[in-house]
N, C-alpha and C positions, 0 to 999 in steps of 0.2 A: 795461606801462599802471600807473598804481600806485591802488589803492580808497579812496578818501577818510576811509573808519575802516579800522580797526583791524581786519580779520576774528577775530585772534586771538582778540581781547574780544570779539568778537560771538559767537565760537562758544562760549566757554569759561563755565563753567554757574557761577555768580558764587552765586549758591538758587534755588531749583527755582520759587519766583514769578515772576523778571525771568525765568527762560530759559520763560516759559510765556505770561506777557505779550511774548516779541518771536515765541512759535513759536504766535499765536492759532488761525494754519488749519490746521496738521500738526495739532495737538490736537483737533482742530474734527471733521477726517475720523479722526483715529484712536479717537475717541468714537464718531461712526455709524460704523465698522465693529464695533467690538467691538458697540455696540447687536443689529447687523443679526444678526451672529454668535449673537448670547446669544438674538436672536429666531428666529430657525431654525432655533437647535439644541431651544427649545420645541415649536416646531411640530409640527420631526420624532415627537419624544419625544414628547411632547400623541400624533398620529395612526397610532404607529405602538406604540399599549400598550394593552393589553384592559383591556377596563375592567372586569369584575369578573373579581378572580384568586379562586386557595382555597387555602387552605393546610388542615392536620387540627388538627381540636379533639376537644374531647372532650364527648361526649354519655351521657345515663347513662338505662337503662331502669327507667323506675317501677314497673315489673311484674316484671322478672326485679333487677333492687340492683345491675346488672355495666354499667360501664365502657366506650366504644363509642367507635373512632375514624370520625368520617365528615370530609368535608370545608368547612370553612368556610360554603361557599356553600348547602351544607342549610336552611331555615327548623322550628325546632318547633317544636309537635311531631309526629312522623315514625310511622310505620307502626315500632314495639317486637318482641320474636321473638315477643310472642301475636299479633299482626295487628291489634293497637288501637295506635291511636296515643298510647302510652306513652315513645318515645325525645323525649329536650326535653337541652338545652346545657348541659353539664354547668361550671360555671368553676372547678380545680379549682388549687389551692395547697397550696405547702410552705414549714416556717419552715428545712431541711435541703439535701436534694435532694428529685427528685423520684422516688427511689425507696422514699418518705413521703411521699408527699401525700395529701390530703385534699380532699372535693369542700365548697367553699366553701359555693357556692350553683347552683338550676336558672335555669333561663330556659324559658320558651316566649312562643307567643303565640295572642291570638285568633285566633278565623278570618278576621275581615275585615286584624288585622293579617298575618298572613302572608297571606292576600291581597295587602293594598300590597304590602309586599318581594316576592313575586313578578312584580306589576308594576313594582317598579324595578329587577327584571334583566336582564327582559326589556327592556325600555325600554334599558339599558348593552348589550345584545348587538346589538341595529338599529344599522345604520347611521348615519351624525345627517343630521337631519335637512335638507332644501333646501327649503325651502318658498317657494313665491311668491305673489303679492300676493292677500288674500282664502283661499289654501290654508289647509289645519289641517298643524302641523308636521310628522304622519307621515301620507298617504297610507293605510298600514299597516293604521292603532291611532287610536281618539279619542283624543285628547289630554287628557295629566294633567300634570299639575304635581308636579314630585320633590318639591321642600319639601313637599307638605299631606303626598303619598307614604309623605312618610319621619315626620313628624309624628302621622298614624295609628299607623304600627308601632313608634311610640318611647312613643303613647300608650297603643299594648295589646298590649304585652310586658307579661308576666309573670313574679311569680321567687316561690321559697320555697327555703327549708330541705332541707339533704338526706335529713330524716329521718323516715323514713315517716307519713304522713297528715298533711304539717303543710298550712298551706293556703296556696293560688298569691296575695297580694295586688299590684294594681299597680306593675309594680318606679318607675315614678318620688311612690309615697305617701309618709310620711312612713311608713313597716312595712314599703317594700318598700326605700327608699334605708340605711336598716340593716340588712336582711340580705344587702346586695350589699357594707356596707362589713368586712369579712374581721375576726375579733376579732386584733391584731398578736401574734407571738408571743412563750412567755416564754426563749427565749436565739434570738439570731438570724436573720434579713433575711425577713420575707415573701413567700414571690417567687409569682409566678405558673409553674404547670407547662402546654408545648404539649408533645404529641404528637411526637414522630419524622416529619417531610415522607415 
C-alpha cells in the first residue's frame, strides 16, 4: 500500500513551529504530564517539610556581655545567666573572617510581640486544619490570623546598639532602621556571621 503523502517528509523537522503544529495532541499530552508531575512534587514537598526549622543563631546576654549560641526558633528576650530576661538576639557581622566578628545590633520583642511569635510557632506545629461548614479552622485553639500575628510581632520588635546603656527603639522607626543598617567596611565586604550548626 502506498501512502498518499511522503511520511519521511512528515517526520522531518524543518522547524520547531511546524513540528508543534503537526503534533498538537502529543505536545498537549506531554505538557499535561509535566504539569501533573510538577504539582505532585510541590504537594509532596509541602506535605513532608517541617514548618519550623531551627538553625543556630547568636544571642547576647546584656548582663554578662557574652555571646551565646541558641536555636533561631528562640524568641528574645530569654532568661540569661543571672535568671533575668537579659538574653537577646545578636546580629553579628565581619569585614574579613568571622574570627574577627563584631555585634552590629541587638533585637528583642515586647511581651505582646513575643506572645504573637509563640502563637505563630504553635500554629505551625499543628496539623493542617480541616474545617467543616461553620466550624472553626482548628477546634483545639481559637482562630488567629497569621498575618495579623506577624504584623503584631513586626511592630513590637525592638533594636539597640550593643554599647552598654544604649536605648531600645522600635525596629520600624527611623532610629531603628538606622541601627539595623551596619556601617560599611573600610576594606573588604561586610558579611553576616552565623554560628556553626
